[in-house]
HTML snippet that shows the backbone in 3Dmol.js (N, CA, C, O; Angstrom):
<script src="https://3Dmol.org/build/3Dmol-min.js"></script>
<div id="view" style="width:600px;height:400px;position:relative"></div>
<script>
const pdb = `
ATOM      1  N   MET A   1       0.851  -1.184   0.000  1.00  0.00           N
ATOM      2  CA  MET A   1       0.000   0.000   0.000  1.00  0.00           C
ATOM      3  C   MET A   1       0.887   1.233   0.000  1.00  0.00           C
ATOM      4  O   MET A   1       1.877   1.310   0.728  1.00  0.00           O
ATOM      5  N   THR A   2       0.518   2.179  -0.816  1.00  0.00           N
ATOM      6  CA  THR A   2       1.268   3.423  -0.881  1.00  0.00           C
ATOM      7  C   THR A   2       1.119   4.213   0.420  1.00  0.00           C
ATOM      8  O   THR A   2       0.074   4.181   1.070  1.00  0.00           O
ATOM      9  N   THR A   3       2.178   4.912   0.776  1.00  0.00           N
ATOM     10  CA  THR A   3       2.106   5.785   1.944  1.00  0.00           C
ATOM     11  C   THR A   3       2.104   7.246   1.511  1.00  0.00           C
ATOM     12  O   THR A   3       2.066   8.151   2.344  1.00  0.00           O
ATOM     13  N   ASP A   4       2.147   7.466   0.188  1.00  0.00           N
ATOM     14  CA  ASP A   4       2.152   8.823  -0.333  1.00  0.00           C
ATOM     15  C   ASP A   4       0.834   9.519  -0.003  1.00  0.00           C
ATOM     16  O   ASP A   4      -0.237   8.921  -0.097  1.00  0.00           O
ATOM     17  N   VAL A   5       0.927  10.765   0.377  1.00  0.00           N
ATOM     18  CA  VAL A   5      -0.265  11.557   0.657  1.00  0.00           C
ATOM     19  C   VAL A   5      -0.854  12.008  -0.675  1.00  0.00           C
ATOM     20  O   VAL A   5      -0.159  12.579  -1.516  1.00  0.00           O
ATOM     21  N   VAL A   6      -2.121  11.748  -0.848  1.00  0.00           N
ATOM     22  CA  VAL A   6      -2.833  12.156  -2.054  1.00  0.00           C
ATOM     23  C   VAL A   6      -4.126  12.843  -1.655  1.00  0.00           C
ATOM     24  O   VAL A   6      -4.595  12.718  -0.523  1.00  0.00           O
ATOM     25  N   LYS A   7      -4.691  13.571  -2.609  1.00  0.00           N
ATOM     26  CA  LYS A   7      -5.956  14.252  -2.352  1.00  0.00           C
ATOM     27  C   LYS A   7      -6.772  14.246  -3.640  1.00  0.00           C
ATOM     28  O   LYS A   7      -6.222  14.041  -4.722  1.00  0.00           O
ATOM     29  N   PRO A   8      -8.069  14.468  -3.531  1.00  0.00           N
ATOM     30  CA  PRO A   8      -8.895  14.537  -4.735  1.00  0.00           C
ATOM     31  C   PRO A   8      -8.435  15.666  -5.647  1.00  0.00           C
ATOM     32  O   PRO A   8      -8.082  16.751  -5.186  1.00  0.00           O
ATOM     33  N   SER A   9      -8.445  15.392  -6.935  1.00  0.00           N
ATOM     34  CA  SER A   9      -8.102  16.421  -7.917  1.00  0.00           C
ATOM     35  C   SER A   9      -9.174  17.506  -7.899  1.00  0.00           C
ATOM     36  O   SER A   9     -10.359  17.204  -7.757  1.00  0.00           O
ATOM     37  N   PRO A  10      -8.766  18.768  -8.042  1.00  0.00           N
ATOM     38  CA  PRO A  10      -9.775  19.831  -8.121  1.00  0.00           C
ATOM     39  C   PRO A  10     -10.587  19.757  -9.414  1.00  0.00           C
ATOM     40  O   PRO A  10     -11.595  20.450  -9.548  1.00  0.00           O
ATOM     41  N   GLN A  11     -10.164  18.932 -10.359  1.00  0.00           N
ATOM     42  CA  GLN A  11     -10.875  18.756 -11.623  1.00  0.00           C
ATOM     43  C   GLN A  11     -11.950  17.678 -11.546  1.00  0.00           C
ATOM     44  O   GLN A  11     -12.529  17.295 -12.563  1.00  0.00           O
ATOM     45  N   VAL A  12     -12.214  17.188 -10.328  1.00  0.00           N
ATOM     46  CA  VAL A  12     -13.173  16.094 -10.142  1.00  0.00           C
ATOM     47  C   VAL A  12     -14.284  16.541  -9.205  1.00  0.00           C
ATOM     48  O   VAL A  12     -14.033  17.115  -8.145  1.00  0.00           O
ATOM     49  N   ILE A  13     -15.509  16.269  -9.613  1.00  0.00           N
ATOM     50  CA  ILE A  13     -16.630  16.499  -8.708  1.00  0.00           C
ATOM     51  C   ILE A  13     -17.206  15.147  -8.308  1.00  0.00           C
ATOM     52  O   ILE A  13     -17.131  14.175  -9.060  1.00  0.00           O
ATOM     53  N   CYS A  14     -17.770  15.107  -7.137  1.00  0.00           N
ATOM     54  CA  CYS A  14     -18.310  13.864  -6.593  1.00  0.00           C
ATOM     55  C   CYS A  14     -19.726  14.114  -6.089  1.00  0.00           C
ATOM     56  O   CYS A  14     -20.024  15.139  -5.476  1.00  0.00           O
ATOM     57  N   ARG A  15     -20.571  13.155  -6.367  1.00  0.00           N
ATOM     58  CA  ARG A  15     -21.944  13.213  -5.868  1.00  0.00           C
ATOM     59  C   ARG A  15     -22.318  11.850  -5.320  1.00  0.00           C
ATOM     60  O   ARG A  15     -21.960  10.826  -5.902  1.00  0.00           O
ATOM     61  N   PRO A  16     -23.039  11.828  -4.198  1.00  0.00           N
ATOM     62  CA  PRO A  16     -23.501  10.532  -3.680  1.00  0.00           C
ATOM     63  C   PRO A  16     -24.528   9.927  -4.627  1.00  0.00           C
ATOM     64  O   PRO A  16     -25.291  10.638  -5.280  1.00  0.00           O
ATOM     65  N   LEU A  17     -24.530   8.609  -4.687  1.00  0.00           N
ATOM     66  CA  LEU A  17     -25.488   7.884  -5.511  1.00  0.00           C
ATOM     67  C   LEU A  17     -25.749   6.543  -4.837  1.00  0.00           C
ATOM     68  O   LEU A  17     -24.874   5.677  -4.805  1.00  0.00           O
ATOM     69  N   GLY A  18     -26.946   6.376  -4.303  1.00  0.00           N
ATOM     70  CA  GLY A  18     -27.250   5.139  -3.586  1.00  0.00           C
ATOM     71  C   GLY A  18     -26.329   4.992  -2.392  1.00  0.00           C
ATOM     72  O   GLY A  18     -26.184   5.915  -1.591  1.00  0.00           O
ATOM     73  N   ASP A  19     -25.704   3.822  -2.274  1.00  0.00           N
ATOM     74  CA  ASP A  19     -24.763   3.580  -1.182  1.00  0.00           C
ATOM     75  C   ASP A  19     -23.346   4.021  -1.529  1.00  0.00           C
ATOM     76  O   ASP A  19     -22.458   3.974  -0.679  1.00  0.00           O
ATOM     77  N   GLY A  20     -23.129   4.444  -2.760  1.00  0.00           N
ATOM     78  CA  GLY A  20     -21.800   4.830  -3.217  1.00  0.00           C
ATOM     79  C   GLY A  20     -21.792   6.256  -3.721  1.00  0.00           C
ATOM     80  O   GLY A  20     -22.412   7.147  -3.140  1.00  0.00           O
ATOM     81  N   GLY A  21     -21.078   6.453  -4.814  1.00  0.00           N
ATOM     82  CA  GLY A  21     -20.998   7.789  -5.363  1.00  0.00           C
ATOM     83  C   GLY A  21     -20.559   7.760  -6.813  1.00  0.00           C
ATOM     84  O   GLY A  21     -20.181   6.720  -7.352  1.00  0.00           O
ATOM     85  N   VAL A  22     -20.618   8.923  -7.426  1.00  0.00           N
ATOM     86  CA  VAL A  22     -20.208   9.092  -8.811  1.00  0.00           C
ATOM     87  C   VAL A  22     -19.183  10.219  -8.860  1.00  0.00           C
ATOM     88  O   VAL A  22     -19.373  11.279  -8.265  1.00  0.00           O
ATOM     89  N   LEU A  23     -18.093   9.967  -9.584  1.00  0.00           N
ATOM     90  CA  LEU A  23     -17.071  10.975  -9.810  1.00  0.00           C
ATOM     91  C   LEU A  23     -17.124  11.382 -11.270  1.00  0.00           C
ATOM     92  O   LEU A  23     -17.290  10.539 -12.152  1.00  0.00           O
ATOM     93  N   VAL A  24     -16.985  12.664 -11.521  1.00  0.00           N
ATOM     94  CA  VAL A  24     -16.918  13.171 -12.893  1.00  0.00           C
ATOM     95  C   VAL A  24     -15.623  13.964 -13.016  1.00  0.00           C
ATOM     96  O   VAL A  24     -15.400  14.932 -12.288  1.00  0.00           O
ATOM     97  N   HIS A  25     -14.770  13.537 -13.951  1.00  0.00           N
ATOM     98  CA  HIS A  25     -13.526  14.261 -14.225  1.00  0.00           C
ATOM     99  C   HIS A  25     -13.867  15.337 -15.255  1.00  0.00           C
ATOM    100  O   HIS A  25     -14.200  15.027 -16.399  1.00  0.00           O
ATOM    101  N   LEU A  26     -13.781  16.584 -14.847  1.00  0.00           N
ATOM    102  CA  LEU A  26     -14.234  17.689 -15.681  1.00  0.00           C
ATOM    103  C   LEU A  26     -13.397  17.899 -16.935  1.00  0.00           C
ATOM    104  O   LEU A  26     -13.903  18.420 -17.929  1.00  0.00           O
ATOM    105  N   GLU A  27     -12.126  17.503 -16.911  1.00  0.00           N
ATOM    106  CA  GLU A  27     -11.281  17.682 -18.094  1.00  0.00           C
ATOM    107  C   GLU A  27     -11.532  16.600 -19.144  1.00  0.00           C
ATOM    108  O   GLU A  27     -11.477  16.867 -20.345  1.00  0.00           O
ATOM    109  N   THR A  28     -11.809  15.379 -18.684  1.00  0.00           N
ATOM    110  CA  THR A  28     -11.969  14.267 -19.629  1.00  0.00           C
ATOM    111  C   THR A  28     -13.428  13.897 -19.872  1.00  0.00           C
ATOM    112  O   THR A  28     -13.734  13.145 -20.797  1.00  0.00           O
ATOM    113  N   ASN A  29     -14.330  14.422 -19.044  1.00  0.00           N
ATOM    114  CA  ASN A  29     -15.750  14.079 -19.083  1.00  0.00           C
ATOM    115  C   ASN A  29     -16.010  12.604 -18.802  1.00  0.00           C
ATOM    116  O   ASN A  29     -17.070  12.081 -19.147  1.00  0.00           O
ATOM    117  N   GLN A  30     -15.053  11.939 -18.183  1.00  0.00           N
ATOM    118  CA  GLN A  30     -15.223  10.542 -17.800  1.00  0.00           C
ATOM    119  C   GLN A  30     -16.006  10.478 -16.486  1.00  0.00           C
ATOM    120  O   GLN A  30     -15.835  11.317 -15.601  1.00  0.00           O
ATOM    121  N   ILE A  31     -16.855   9.479 -16.384  1.00  0.00           N
ATOM    122  CA  ILE A  31     -17.679   9.271 -15.196  1.00  0.00           C
ATOM    123  C   ILE A  31     -17.267   7.947 -14.567  1.00  0.00           C
ATOM    124  O   ILE A  31     -17.097   6.946 -15.263  1.00  0.00           O
ATOM    125  N   TYR A  32     -17.110   7.948 -13.249  1.00  0.00           N
ATOM    126  CA  TYR A  32     -16.689   6.772 -12.506  1.00  0.00           C
ATOM    127  C   TYR A  32     -17.670   6.532 -11.369  1.00  0.00           C
ATOM    128  O   TYR A  32     -18.047   7.462 -10.655  1.00  0.00           O
ATOM    129  N   GLU A  33     -18.074   5.296 -11.208  1.00  0.00           N
ATOM    130  CA  GLU A  33     -18.979   4.942 -10.122  1.00  0.00           C
ATOM    131  C   GLU A  33     -18.192   4.266  -9.010  1.00  0.00           C
ATOM    132  O   GLU A  33     -17.373   3.383  -9.266  1.00  0.00           O
ATOM    133  N   LEU A  34     -18.441   4.681  -7.783  1.00  0.00           N
ATOM    134  CA  LEU A  34     -17.784   4.108  -6.616  1.00  0.00           C
ATOM    135  C   LEU A  34     -18.793   3.319  -5.796  1.00  0.00           C
ATOM    136  O   LEU A  34     -19.929   3.752  -5.600  1.00  0.00           O
ATOM    137  N   ASN A  35     -18.362   2.155  -5.319  1.00  0.00           N
ATOM    138  CA  ASN A  35     -19.201   1.404  -4.394  1.00  0.00           C
ATOM    139  C   ASN A  35     -19.092   2.048  -3.011  1.00  0.00           C
ATOM    140  O   ASN A  35     -18.450   3.086  -2.850  1.00  0.00           O
ATOM    141  N   THR A  36     -19.712   1.433  -2.036  1.00  0.00           N
ATOM    142  CA  THR A  36     -19.726   1.996  -0.676  1.00  0.00           C
ATOM    143  C   THR A  36     -18.321   2.225  -0.143  1.00  0.00           C
ATOM    144  O   THR A  36     -18.030   3.293   0.395  1.00  0.00           O
ATOM    145  N   THR A  37     -17.449   1.238  -0.285  1.00  0.00           N
ATOM    146  CA  THR A  37     -16.090   1.356   0.230  1.00  0.00           C
ATOM    147  C   THR A  37     -15.306   2.412  -0.535  1.00  0.00           C
ATOM    148  O   THR A  37     -14.622   3.242   0.065  1.00  0.00           O
ATOM    149  N   GLY A  38     -15.404   2.382  -1.851  1.00  0.00           N
ATOM    150  CA  GLY A  38     -14.696   3.371  -2.657  1.00  0.00           C
ATOM    151  C   GLY A  38     -15.136   4.787  -2.344  1.00  0.00           C
ATOM    152  O   GLY A  38     -14.320   5.706  -2.278  1.00  0.00           O
ATOM    153  N   TYR A  39     -16.434   4.952  -2.153  1.00  0.00           N
ATOM    154  CA  TYR A  39     -16.960   6.277  -1.812  1.00  0.00           C
ATOM    155  C   TYR A  39     -16.451   6.724  -0.442  1.00  0.00           C
ATOM    156  O   TYR A  39     -16.123   7.895  -0.250  1.00  0.00           O
ATOM    157  N   ARG A  40     -16.386   5.804   0.495  1.00  0.00           N
ATOM    158  CA  ARG A  40     -15.870   6.150   1.831  1.00  0.00           C
ATOM    159  C   ARG A  40     -14.401   6.542   1.744  1.00  0.00           C
ATOM    160  O   ARG A  40     -13.975   7.489   2.406  1.00  0.00           O
ATOM    161  N   ILE A  41     -13.625   5.828   0.937  1.00  0.00           N
ATOM    162  CA  ILE A  41     -12.221   6.186   0.741  1.00  0.00           C
ATOM    163  C   ILE A  41     -12.136   7.593   0.170  1.00  0.00           C
ATOM    164  O   ILE A  41     -11.318   8.396   0.620  1.00  0.00           O
ATOM    165  N   TRP A  42     -12.973   7.899  -0.817  1.00  0.00           N
ATOM    166  CA  TRP A  42     -12.982   9.235  -1.420  1.00  0.00           C
ATOM    167  C   TRP A  42     -13.283  10.310  -0.363  1.00  0.00           C
ATOM    168  O   TRP A  42     -12.632  11.354  -0.327  1.00  0.00           O
ATOM    169  N   GLU A  43     -14.260  10.044   0.481  1.00  0.00           N
ATOM    170  CA  GLU A  43     -14.603  10.997   1.546  1.00  0.00           C
ATOM    171  C   GLU A  43     -13.416  11.227   2.480  1.00  0.00           C
ATOM    172  O   GLU A  43     -13.127  12.361   2.861  1.00  0.00           O
ATOM    173  N   LEU A  44     -12.739  10.153   2.842  1.00  0.00           N
ATOM    174  CA  LEU A  44     -11.610  10.261   3.761  1.00  0.00           C
ATOM    175  C   LEU A  44     -10.431  10.976   3.111  1.00  0.00           C
ATOM    176  O   LEU A  44      -9.720  11.728   3.778  1.00  0.00           O
ATOM    177  N   LEU A  45     -10.216  10.749   1.817  1.00  0.00           N
ATOM    178  CA  LEU A  45      -9.191  11.507   1.100  1.00  0.00           C
ATOM    179  C   LEU A  45      -9.526  12.995   1.137  1.00  0.00           C
ATOM    180  O   LEU A  45      -8.652  13.830   1.372  1.00  0.00           O
ATOM    181  N   GLY A  46     -10.785  13.317   0.905  1.00  0.00           N
ATOM    182  CA  GLY A  46     -11.231  14.704   0.931  1.00  0.00           C
ATOM    183  C   GLY A  46     -11.085  15.353   2.294  1.00  0.00           C
ATOM    184  O   GLY A  46     -10.942  16.571   2.404  1.00  0.00           O
ATOM    185  N   ALA A  47     -11.121  14.526   3.333  1.00  0.00           N
ATOM    186  CA  ALA A  47     -10.945  15.033   4.700  1.00  0.00           C
ATOM    187  C   ALA A  47      -9.470  15.200   5.060  1.00  0.00           C
ATOM    188  O   ALA A  47      -9.138  15.646   6.158  1.00  0.00           O
ATOM    189  N   GLY A  48      -8.579  14.834   4.117  1.00  0.00           N
ATOM    190  CA  GLY A  48      -7.153  15.041   4.346  1.00  0.00           C
ATOM    191  C   GLY A  48      -6.412  13.880   4.978  1.00  0.00           C
ATOM    192  O   GLY A  48      -5.253  14.030   5.366  1.00  0.00           O
ATOM    193  N   LEU A  49      -7.051  12.724   5.090  1.00  0.00           N
ATOM    194  CA  LEU A  49      -6.379  11.581   5.691  1.00  0.00           C
ATOM    195  C   LEU A  49      -5.396  10.950   4.713  1.00  0.00           C
ATOM    196  O   LEU A  49      -5.649  10.889   3.510  1.00  0.00           O
ATOM    197  N   ASP A  50      -4.260  10.478   5.254  1.00  0.00           N
ATOM    198  CA  ASP A  50      -3.304   9.755   4.425  1.00  0.00           C
ATOM    199  C   ASP A  50      -3.721   8.286   4.352  1.00  0.00           C
ATOM    200  O   ASP A  50      -4.592   7.863   5.112  1.00  0.00           O
ATOM    201  N   PRO A  51      -3.118   7.497   3.455  1.00  0.00           N
ATOM    202  CA  PRO A  51      -3.540   6.103   3.305  1.00  0.00           C
ATOM    203  C   PRO A  51      -3.524   5.287   4.590  1.00  0.00           C
ATOM    204  O   PRO A  51      -4.416   4.466   4.799  1.00  0.00           O
ATOM    205  N   ALA A  52      -2.539   5.488   5.450  1.00  0.00           N
ATOM    206  CA  ALA A  52      -2.480   4.731   6.709  1.00  0.00           C
ATOM    207  C   ALA A  52      -3.668   5.080   7.611  1.00  0.00           C
ATOM    208  O   ALA A  52      -4.256   4.198   8.237  1.00  0.00           O
ATOM    209  N   ALA A  53      -4.012   6.348   7.676  1.00  0.00           N
ATOM    210  CA  ALA A  53      -5.154   6.772   8.493  1.00  0.00           C
ATOM    211  C   ALA A  53      -6.462   6.285   7.880  1.00  0.00           C
ATOM    212  O   ALA A  53      -7.393   5.927   8.601  1.00  0.00           O
ATOM    213  N   ILE A  54      -6.534   6.271   6.557  1.00  0.00           N
ATOM    214  CA  ILE A  54      -7.727   5.747   5.883  1.00  0.00           C
ATOM    215  C   ILE A  54      -7.885   4.274   6.198  1.00  0.00           C
ATOM    216  O   ILE A  54      -8.988   3.819   6.500  1.00  0.00           O
ATOM    217  N   ARG A  55      -6.785   3.512   6.132  1.00  0.00           N
ATOM    218  CA  ARG A  55      -6.828   2.085   6.440  1.00  0.00           C
ATOM    219  C   ARG A  55      -7.356   1.868   7.855  1.00  0.00           C
ATOM    220  O   ARG A  55      -8.214   1.013   8.076  1.00  0.00           O
ATOM    221  N   GLU A  56      -6.851   2.631   8.802  1.00  0.00           N
ATOM    222  CA  GLU A  56      -7.271   2.479  10.193  1.00  0.00           C
ATOM    223  C   GLU A  56      -8.757   2.800  10.347  1.00  0.00           C
ATOM    224  O   GLU A  56      -9.481   2.085  11.040  1.00  0.00           O
ATOM    225  N   GLN A  57      -9.205   3.864   9.708  1.00  0.00           N
ATOM    226  CA  GLN A  57     -10.618   4.249   9.795  1.00  0.00           C
ATOM    227  C   GLN A  57     -11.513   3.174   9.183  1.00  0.00           C
ATOM    228  O   GLN A  57     -12.534   2.810   9.768  1.00  0.00           O
ATOM    229  N   LEU A  58     -11.136   2.665   8.013  1.00  0.00           N
ATOM    230  CA  LEU A  58     -11.928   1.619   7.359  1.00  0.00           C
ATOM    231  C   LEU A  58     -11.958   0.347   8.190  1.00  0.00           C
ATOM    232  O   LEU A  58     -12.977  -0.339   8.258  1.00  0.00           O
ATOM    233  N   HIS A  59     -10.835   0.040   8.820  1.00  0.00           N
ATOM    234  CA  HIS A  59     -10.772  -1.164   9.660  1.00  0.00           C
ATOM    235  C   HIS A  59     -11.744  -1.050  10.835  1.00  0.00           C
ATOM    236  O   HIS A  59     -12.305  -2.052  11.280  1.00  0.00           O
ATOM    237  N   GLN A  60     -11.941   0.168  11.334  1.00  0.00           N
ATOM    238  CA  GLN A  60     -12.884   0.387  12.422  1.00  0.00           C
ATOM    239  C   GLN A  60     -14.336   0.336  11.936  1.00  0.00           C
ATOM    240  O   GLN A  60     -15.221  -0.112  12.666  1.00  0.00           O
ATOM    241  N   GLU A  61     -14.577   0.790  10.716  1.00  0.00           N
ATOM    242  CA  GLU A  61     -15.938   0.901  10.201  1.00  0.00           C
ATOM    243  C   GLU A  61     -16.468  -0.375   9.556  1.00  0.00           C
ATOM    244  O   GLU A  61     -17.666  -0.652   9.613  1.00  0.00           O
ATOM    245  N   PHE A  62     -15.576  -1.153   8.943  1.00  0.00           N
ATOM    246  CA  PHE A  62     -16.003  -2.335   8.206  1.00  0.00           C
ATOM    247  C   PHE A  62     -15.410  -3.585   8.836  1.00  0.00           C
ATOM    248  O   PHE A  62     -14.286  -3.568   9.336  1.00  0.00           O
ATOM    249  N   SER A  63     -16.161  -4.646   8.808  1.00  0.00           N
ATOM    250  CA  SER A  63     -15.685  -5.926   9.312  1.00  0.00           C
ATOM    251  C   SER A  63     -14.988  -6.653   8.165  1.00  0.00           C
ATOM    252  O   SER A  63     -15.623  -7.354   7.378  1.00  0.00           O
ATOM    253  N   VAL A  64     -13.665  -6.471   8.086  1.00  0.00           N
ATOM    254  CA  VAL A  64     -12.911  -7.061   6.990  1.00  0.00           C
ATOM    255  C   VAL A  64     -11.512  -7.439   7.478  1.00  0.00           C
ATOM    256  O   VAL A  64     -10.940  -6.778   8.345  1.00  0.00           O
ATOM    257  N   ASP A  65     -10.983  -8.504   6.910  1.00  0.00           N
ATOM    258  CA  ASP A  65      -9.636  -8.958   7.214  1.00  0.00           C
ATOM    259  C   ASP A  65      -8.621  -7.884   6.813  1.00  0.00           C
ATOM    260  O   ASP A  65      -8.780  -7.232   5.781  1.00  0.00           O
ATOM    261  N   GLY A  66      -7.588  -7.703   7.624  1.00  0.00           N
ATOM    262  CA  GLY A  66      -6.589  -6.670   7.370  1.00  0.00           C
ATOM    263  C   GLY A  66      -5.885  -6.821   6.035  1.00  0.00           C
ATOM    264  O   GLY A  66      -5.643  -5.824   5.354  1.00  0.00           O
ATOM    265  N   ASP A  67      -5.549  -8.046   5.644  1.00  0.00           N
ATOM    266  CA  ASP A  67      -4.873  -8.261   4.352  1.00  0.00           C
ATOM    267  C   ASP A  67      -5.799  -7.893   3.198  1.00  0.00           C
ATOM    268  O   ASP A  67      -5.380  -7.261   2.228  1.00  0.00           O
ATOM    269  N   ARG A  68      -7.049  -8.293   3.314  1.00  0.00           N
ATOM    270  CA  ARG A  68      -8.010  -7.961   2.259  1.00  0.00           C
ATOM    271  C   ARG A  68      -8.203  -6.446   2.177  1.00  0.00           C
ATOM    272  O   ARG A  68      -8.271  -5.881   1.085  1.00  0.00           O
ATOM    273  N   LEU A  69      -8.289  -5.799   3.329  1.00  0.00           N
ATOM    274  CA  LEU A  69      -8.444  -4.349   3.372  1.00  0.00           C
ATOM    275  C   LEU A  69      -7.259  -3.668   2.691  1.00  0.00           C
ATOM    276  O   LEU A  69      -7.446  -2.723   1.925  1.00  0.00           O
ATOM    277  N   ASP A  70      -6.046  -4.138   2.964  1.00  0.00           N
ATOM    278  CA  ASP A  70      -4.863  -3.562   2.330  1.00  0.00           C
ATOM    279  C   ASP A  70      -4.930  -3.692   0.811  1.00  0.00           C
ATOM    280  O   ASP A  70      -4.640  -2.739   0.088  1.00  0.00           O
ATOM    281  N   ARG A  71      -5.316  -4.875   0.330  1.00  0.00           N
ATOM    282  CA  ARG A  71      -5.406  -5.098  -1.118  1.00  0.00           C
ATOM    283  C   ARG A  71      -6.455  -4.189  -1.746  1.00  0.00           C
ATOM    284  O   ARG A  71      -6.207  -3.561  -2.776  1.00  0.00           O
ATOM    285  N   GLU A  72      -7.621  -4.121  -1.123  1.00  0.00           N
ATOM    286  CA  GLU A  72      -8.703  -3.324  -1.696  1.00  0.00           C
ATOM    287  C   GLU A  72      -8.390  -1.832  -1.655  1.00  0.00           C
ATOM    288  O   GLU A  72      -8.695  -1.107  -2.602  1.00  0.00           O
ATOM    289  N   LEU A  73      -7.786  -1.372  -0.572  1.00  0.00           N
ATOM    290  CA  LEU A  73      -7.412   0.046  -0.485  1.00  0.00           C
ATOM    291  C   LEU A  73      -6.376   0.371  -1.554  1.00  0.00           C
ATOM    292  O   LEU A  73      -6.469   1.403  -2.218  1.00  0.00           O
ATOM    293  N   THR A  74      -5.393  -0.503  -1.720  1.00  0.00           N
ATOM    294  CA  THR A  74      -4.378  -0.301  -2.754  1.00  0.00           C
ATOM    295  C   THR A  74      -5.014  -0.281  -4.135  1.00  0.00           C
ATOM    296  O   THR A  74      -4.683   0.571  -4.960  1.00  0.00           O
ATOM    297  N   ASP A  75      -5.922  -1.211  -4.391  1.00  0.00           N
ATOM    298  CA  ASP A  75      -6.599  -1.263  -5.694  1.00  0.00           C
ATOM    299  C   ASP A  75      -7.369   0.028  -5.975  1.00  0.00           C
ATOM    300  O   ASP A  75      -7.303   0.569  -7.079  1.00  0.00           O
ATOM    301  N   VAL A  76      -8.097   0.515  -4.971  1.00  0.00           N
ATOM    302  CA  VAL A  76      -8.883   1.744  -5.167  1.00  0.00           C
ATOM    303  C   VAL A  76      -7.961   2.937  -5.407  1.00  0.00           C
ATOM    304  O   VAL A  76      -8.180   3.716  -6.335  1.00  0.00           O
ATOM    305  N   LEU A  77      -6.934   3.079  -4.574  1.00  0.00           N
ATOM    306  CA  LEU A  77      -6.020   4.212  -4.744  1.00  0.00           C
ATOM    307  C   LEU A  77      -5.285   4.146  -6.079  1.00  0.00           C
ATOM    308  O   LEU A  77      -5.098   5.170  -6.736  1.00  0.00           O
ATOM    309  N   ASP A  78      -4.864   2.933  -6.486  1.00  0.00           N
ATOM    310  CA  ASP A  78      -4.195   2.785  -7.784  1.00  0.00           C
ATOM    311  C   ASP A  78      -5.144   3.141  -8.924  1.00  0.00           C
ATOM    312  O   ASP A  78      -4.740   3.791  -9.888  1.00  0.00           O
ATOM    313  N   GLY A  79      -6.399   2.721  -8.819  1.00  0.00           N
ATOM    314  CA  GLY A  79      -7.381   3.044  -9.845  1.00  0.00           C
ATOM    315  C   GLY A  79      -7.668   4.533  -9.925  1.00  0.00           C
ATOM    316  O   GLY A  79      -7.772   5.095 -11.015  1.00  0.00           O
ATOM    317  N   LEU A  80      -7.797   5.169  -8.771  1.00  0.00           N
ATOM    318  CA  LEU A  80      -8.035   6.610  -8.746  1.00  0.00           C
ATOM    319  C   LEU A  80      -6.837   7.366  -9.341  1.00  0.00           C
ATOM    320  O   LEU A  80      -7.011   8.342 -10.071  1.00  0.00           O
ATOM    321  N   ALA A  81      -5.638   6.910  -9.024  1.00  0.00           N
ATOM    322  CA  ALA A  81      -4.430   7.564  -9.554  1.00  0.00           C
ATOM    323  C   ALA A  81      -4.331   7.355 -11.061  1.00  0.00           C
ATOM    324  O   ALA A  81      -4.021   8.294 -11.793  1.00  0.00           O
ATOM    325  N   ALA A  82      -4.588   6.145 -11.531  1.00  0.00           N
ATOM    326  CA  ALA A  82      -4.508   5.848 -12.965  1.00  0.00           C
ATOM    327  C   ALA A  82      -5.491   6.697 -13.773  1.00  0.00           C
ATOM    328  O   ALA A  82      -5.203   7.082 -14.906  1.00  0.00           O
ATOM    329  N   ALA A  83      -6.639   6.983 -13.186  1.00  0.00           N
ATOM    330  CA  ALA A  83      -7.658   7.798 -13.858  1.00  0.00           C
ATOM    331  C   ALA A  83      -7.441   9.301 -13.619  1.00  0.00           C
ATOM    332  O   ALA A  83      -8.243  10.126 -14.058  1.00  0.00           O
ATOM    333  N   GLN A  84      -6.364   9.644 -12.929  1.00  0.00           N
ATOM    334  CA  GLN A  84      -6.032  11.031 -12.603  1.00  0.00           C
ATOM    335  C   GLN A  84      -7.136  11.720 -11.800  1.00  0.00           C
ATOM    336  O   GLN A  84      -7.412  12.906 -11.981  1.00  0.00           O
ATOM    337  N   LEU A  85      -7.758  10.942 -10.908  1.00  0.00           N
ATOM    338  CA  LEU A  85      -8.797  11.488 -10.040  1.00  0.00           C
ATOM    339  C   LEU A  85      -8.230  11.996  -8.724  1.00  0.00           C
ATOM    340  O   LEU A  85      -8.880  12.759  -8.010  1.00  0.00           O
ATOM    341  N   ILE A  86      -7.004  11.565  -8.408  1.00  0.00           N
ATOM    342  CA  ILE A  86      -6.303  12.040  -7.221  1.00  0.00           C
ATOM    343  C   ILE A  86      -4.950  12.584  -7.654  1.00  0.00           C
ATOM    344  O   ILE A  86      -4.405  12.199  -8.689  1.00  0.00           O
ATOM    345  N   ILE A  87      -4.424  13.483  -6.840  1.00  0.00           N
ATOM    346  CA  ILE A  87      -3.134  14.110  -7.120  1.00  0.00           C
ATOM    347  C   ILE A  87      -2.294  14.060  -5.853  1.00  0.00           C
ATOM    348  O   ILE A  87      -2.834  13.873  -4.762  1.00  0.00           O
ATOM    349  N   PRO A  88      -0.976  14.225  -5.982  1.00  0.00           N
ATOM    350  CA  PRO A  88      -0.142  14.279  -4.777  1.00  0.00           C
ATOM    351  C   PRO A  88      -0.617  15.393  -3.854  1.00  0.00           C
ATOM    352  O   PRO A  88      -0.979  16.484  -4.293  1.00  0.00           O
ATOM    353  N   GLY A  89      -0.603  15.087  -2.581  1.00  0.00           N
ATOM    354  CA  GLY A  89      -1.099  16.054  -1.604  1.00  0.00           C
ATOM    355  C   GLY A  89      -0.013  16.726  -0.870  1.00  0.00           C
ATOM    356  O   GLY A  89      -0.277  17.569  -0.012  1.00  0.00           O
TER     357      GLY A  89
END
`;
const viewer = $3Dmol.createViewer("view");
viewer.addModel(pdb, "pdb");
viewer.setStyle({}, {cartoon: {color: "spectrum"}});
viewer.zoomTo();
viewer.render();
</script>
């Protein structure tokens, strides 16, 4: 899992949708749907938490194995970075 501090790109808007959310990248007009966990990660990034703090918060909120949580958090952060939805913080 990355320890780099990242934050939501100012070129991205987010809206809740059901149990998750939708991200729209204003420069590319790409739309991304987040599930409940992904949306929670996005919220925590927006609150200024680093990946380690996000992991700890998610571990408290969700009943999930630590190894699985690490993999899923890494996958979400890697996906957000690949889509240029997050930037170095």
